[in-house]
N, C-alpha and C positions, 0 to 999 in steps of 0.2 A: 530524814536529813541525808543528804549525800555522804558516803563515805570519802573521805582523803586520804590521798596517796602521795607520797614522797616521790617523785621521781628523780633520778640519778640522771641531769640533764647536762649535755654538752654543747647542745645548740647546733650541732651535726644533723645530717641526713636523718639516722635512724631514730636519735631520740624528740626531734622534733616531731615527724611522724607520729612517733608513739605518744606523744603529748597529746595530739588532736585526735587520736587513736581513742585514747583513756577518758578524752571527756566527751567522745560519741558514745562510751558505754556508760555514762552517768556519772561520773567521778567527778570531786573536785581535786586539782592537783596543785601541789605546791613541788616547784621545781628545786632542787639544789645543785648549784656550780661549782665544783669545786676547783679555787685555783691552786694546781701543783706546779705552777710555773710555767705553763703552755703560752706563747704568744697567742693572745686573744683579746678582741675586744668586749670584756664583759658586760660594759653598760649596753652594747648593742646587742650579744646574746640575752639578757634580761628583757629587754622591751620587745624583742623578737617573740620569748615565751609568753610575755603577757599578750601581745598581739593574737597569739594564736589562742590564748585563752585561760593562762595559769591564772590561780588565784594569788600564788606570791610567789617571789622567785629569791632565792637566797645565795648570794654570793660567798663562799667560805673561804677565807684566805689561809690557807695552808702550807704555803710554800715553805717557810721555813721548818715547818715541821717535817714536812718531807726529806728534806736536805738532812736535818739533825737527826730524826730517830727512825729515819729509813735507808737514805741514799747512803750517808757517810758509816752507818753501821754494816751496810752490805758489804761495802769496802773492806772495813776492817776483818768482817769475817768470809773475804774472798769469795762471794757468791757468784758463781760462773754454770750457768745451765747447759748442759749437754757440752762442756769444754769452751763455749762460744758466746752464749747470750749472755748479757748483764743485768738480764732482768728488769729493764726499766719499766715496763706496762704493768709487771706483775707488784714490783715495790708498790707502786702506786695505790694500787687497788686497796689493801687494806688500809692505808691514810685515807683514800677518799671514803671508804665504808666507816671508819671511826666518823667522820664528818656528817656522815648519814645518820648514823646512830644518834648522835649528840642532837641534831636537828629533830629526828623524830622524837626523842624522847622529852626534848622541849615544847613540841608543840602537842604532844599526846598524840603522836600519828603510830597505828600500829601495821600501816600497810606500805612497803615500798615497791618501787619497778624501776627496772632499769634496761637497756637498750642491747645488752649483749645478746650474742646468736645464740641458738641452740647447739650448734657445735663447736662452740668455743671455749676457752680456759675461763674468759671473764664472769661469765654465769657462776661458775663454779667459786671464785675467788670473791666475787659480792658477797653472794648469799652465805658460803661459810662463815666469814667475817661478819657479817651482819647478824648470824645466829648466835657466835659465839659471845657477840658484846650487847645482843640484846634477844634473849631467847623467844620472847613472846612475838617477836616480829614476824609477819607473812609477807610473802613476795608474790608480786604480779609480774611475771615472765612472758612477755608477749610471744618472743620466739620460741615458745614452747607450749603456746595454746594454739590448737586446732584450727578455732577459727580466724586467727590472725594468720597462721601460716597458709591456712587455703587461700585468704584475699591476698597476701603478699608472698611471693616466692622467694623475692630477695629485692636486690638493689635497684634494679630497673625498675619492678612495680611502684618500690617508694619513691623513686625519682618522678614516676608518673602521677601518685597520688599527692606528692608535693607540689608539682605543678598545677595539677587541678585545684588544689585549696589554697595557693597564692603564698607557699612556704617557700624563702629562698635557702638555697643551700650549694655549697661549694662544690660539692661532687656533679660530675657531668657525665655522661654516657661515654665520652672521648678519653676520660681519664677517669674511670669509675674505681680506684682503688682506694680502700680503707685506711686513714690516717689516725693515728693517735698520738698526741703531744704532751709531752709536760717537760718539767724543768731539767730532767735526766736525759731524755732522748726522744726521738720520733721513731714509729715505729709503722709502716707500710704492708698492706696485706690486699687480697682478694683481685678483684676484676684483673686485668692484663697479668699480675703476678702468681695468678693462681697456676699457669703454667710454670713449671720450674726451669724448662729450657729459653725462657722468653728475658732477653735481657733487660733490667731495670733500667727506662730511659734517664738519664743524667737529669732531665728536669725535674726528676722526682725528687731529688735530694735538699733539703730546706735547712738542715744544719752545717751541712761539710762540703767543701770544696772538692771537685774532680782534679785529677792528675794535672790537667792543663793550668789550673790557677793555683798551683800551689805556691808559696814564696821559696826563693833561691837560696834565703839565708835559714840557718837553723834559727829555732828559740832555745833558750837555755833558761829553765826556771827550777828552782826547789820548792819542795815539798815538805813540810812538815810534819810529824805524825806525834801524837801522845796516846799512849796506849791504843795502838792501832787505827786511832781515829785523825783525819786531816785535821789542822787546827790551823796551818798557815801557808803560804803560797808566795814566793820571793821572786819577783821578774825586774830585771834591772835596777834593782836594790831599792824596789819598792814591795812592801808588804801588807799583803791582804791577810787580815785573821775573820772578819766575818764570814760565817759559812755560806749565807747567800752569796756573798762577793767571790768567794773561793771558785765557786763552781760556777758562776758567771765569767770570770775571768778565764777558768779553763775551757769552757764550753767556746769561749770565741778563739782561743789559741789552738785548740784540737782543732776546733771546725776548717780555721784557715789551712790548718795542713791536713786536712783528710782524714785526720784519726778518728777510729771507732766506727768505722762503716762495716759490717757484714750482711749478707745476704746467703741466707740458710734455710734448708729443711728441717724442721723440729716435730718434736714428739708432742703432742697435746695430751695433755690428762685424759680428755675423753676416748683415747683412742685413735684417733686419725693424726695423719701426718699433715702439715702445712708448711707455707713458703712464707718467709718474712723478710723484710729487708729492713734493717735497724743502723740508726747514728746514735753514739753515744761517746761523743768527744771526751768530755771533762772526765767522766767517770772514768773511761778508758785508761787516761793519764793517770789518774789515782790509783787504781787498779794496779797498773804497772809499777808505780812507786811503791805502794804497798808491799808488794810481793818480795820485791827488791831487799827491804829493810826485813821484813819476815826471816827470809834465809839467812842475815846476819845475826837476828836477837832471838829465834827460835831453837830448841835444842833440834837434833835430826828428828828422833820419832815422836816428838809433837808434834813437829811440821807435819810430819806423814798421817799421825793420826787427826791432826786438826785438816788436812787437805781430804780424809775421809768425811769428815762431819761436816765440811762445806759444803761438798757434793749434796749430801744428804737435806743441809738446810736450803741448798738452793733447788731442789726439789719440792720440798714443804712451800717454798715461797713461790714457786712457778703453779703449783697443784693448787694454792689457796688457804695454806694450811698456817700462815704468819701467827694467828692466835692461837694456834692449837696447844695443845699440853706437851706433846713431840718438839714443835716449833718453839715454845718459850724455852722449854728443857736445853734444847741444841744450841739456841742464843746465849744462853747464859754460860755453856760451856766454850761456846765459840771465843766468848767476851773474856772470860777468863784465860784464854789463851795467849791475849793481847796485854797483860799485864806488864811486860818486859818489852813489845814492841814501839819504842818511843827513838826518834831521830828525825834526822833528814836526808833525802833523798836529791839528788840534781839531775834533772832528766834534760833530754836532748828532743826536743819536738821537731821531724824534719821529712817531709816527703812521705806521710801516710804512717810514718814511725813514732812511737812514743819509748825512747830507749833510755834504761839508766846507765848513766856515765860516774855516776862518784855516789858514796854513802858515807853517813855519819851516823852512829847508834850510840844513844846515850850509855846505854848498858849491854853491850855486843859480846856474842861468844866467839867472834874470830879474834884470834892470838896471831898478831904478827910474827913474833918471836917463835911461836911453837909450829907456826908454819912455813918460818924462812928456810931458803935452803942455801944459805950463807952459816946459818948455827944450827948446832942440833936444838937447843931450847929446850932441854928437859926431856926429848923423843929419843929412844933409844932404837936406831934403826935394826941393830940385829933382832929385835924382839917380833919385825915382822915375819921373819923367818917363820917362827912358831906360828903365827898368825895364819899364814898359807898354809903351812902345813896342816893345819888342823881344819881349815876349809877346804882342802884337796881330798880330803878321807871321803867322802861322798861320792865324791866325781870318780875317784879311783876304784871304789865297790859298783857302782854301777857300770863303768866301762869293763871290768874285770868280770861282773855276772851278764852283763846284755852285749857286749860288745862297744866299741868305740862310737862316738857321736858322730853324728852324719848330718 
């Protein structure tokens, strides 16, 4: 009997070619398409895979799971990789991996495959997540197999292979960048983008408008949080509470105003530097609103400690360790920090900027009377003299010993 392989299938160039290649190698192939909110004709992708020769095609609707259990918690945790990247692709991988593992277990499949490149991060994310959830699983990674790599050097060879075998793909030699889309963001890499000095063409962007198309009037909205998680968005007195609806609304508003575009060179886990272009409009709005509310609700030292842990958790997510012991521990700690982060933030969305302009905490540490410039409010100004004196001791000692600062 032929062995069955479960292929993480997107319908794009790489996985369509890999599907045919696995069939050529004598495997039966079941394809799983994970609906993480990307704009895609899933029925067309299903028919395409069946036409190529897949035994079965499963479309797993994990859109809400992605929003509720990955995207919104990432906002609450304040995850930002290398100070800029909101981890749209990275967060989708454990969600997709969980769907893969569930499908494999239900069908008794012990082999999975994917189209992630041998130079990238996704191979690590898919496989580490799968091993954590299903230790018995084995992986076929074509881009790490000598026979496959000798036959296909890269996307140009895949395009030729697809053309010869009648596989329809969107990628073309004129615009051969790779695109990964989900409900949170779209990422673009490879092709002309491999040159960091090459300006990404405006035609590349699909979620956000460029400066020439930005509205001349700002959008004012309110984001409500409970324990660090978004629970509602209010625009023009209309309240949206459904998690998918919240992100859908913010993606539209953010996209119209050019929110969440970044063009960066980042450090891949495997040791390479890569150039990526990202659009993350809705989550960028949520991230800025959440950070603003945190500064009202969190103690200063808790905020700093949480910021350190957020950086570490961002690394864990980027590197594929969402389901690791350290990732689970960090998530629990970060969730604990959000116990008192509840309230509403008013945001102004205008010309590429998502700006907090007002906030109301359910229980905040902001004491208006204590900080007022009109009354002392229990604060003794004279005490600041001793505070300054104590803090100046080490500065004076340094200057007396080594000379004045330069």
